[in-house]
C-alpha positions, 0 to 999 in steps of 0.5 A, a space after each residue: 473562452 471555450 478553448 481556455 476552459 478545455 485546456 484547463 480541464 485537460 490538465 491533470 490536477 496536481 496531487 497535494 496532501 494537506 496543501 503541500 505538493 509531492 516535491 515539498 513532502 519528499 524534502 520533509 523529514 518523517 517527523 515533520 510529515 507526521 505533524 500533517 497526519 491524523 493522531 493514530 498515524 502520527 503517533 505510529 510514525 513517530 514511534 517507527 521513525 528508526 524502522 522507517 529510516 532503515 526500510 527506506 535506506 534498504 529500498 534505495 540500495 535495492 533500487 540501485 542494484 535493480 532488485 525487487 523490494 520484498 517485505 513482510 512489514 505490513 504495519 509500516 505507514 507510507 511516507 513521502 519518500 516511498 512515493 514511486 517505489 514498487 514494493 512487494 508486500 507479503 500477504 501470508 501466502 505470496 508477495 503482492 506488488 504495490 506501486 506507491 502513489 501520493 494518495 496512499 500517504 498515511 496508510 499502511 502497507 498492509 492495507 493494499 495487500 489483502 490477506 483474505 480472498 473471496 470464498 468460492 464454494 464448489 459442489 457439495 461433497 459425498 454425505 453432505 446432502 440427504 441424497 448422497 448420504 447412502 452413496 459409497 465414498 469410492 
């Protein structure tokens, strides 16, 4: 009995999205997958259908040529056909590498490439404090 429970705990739980496995999701069209999403993402996927198709086709061509997939399209919703791809999303300064996994379905690419960094304050400049006001700039 104890061995059986250990074996069950050791097995990694298979990812499912709304009761569907990843293989079932990959076989779906974008419009079918949109029915599983929340209302805002559903509407966006239905509107972006052509753009998503073109993006996925472009990604597949680049994967076959062993080239990096780079994009500025932060607004695209992640669909099942993107799972497993390594996409570099532009954050306004550089390309941020992202590997698409099942838990990202329904989110946008831009959510995983942060545009704002934590502010790191340095020392105060000359004239910023009362004691340094009388100091020379040079």
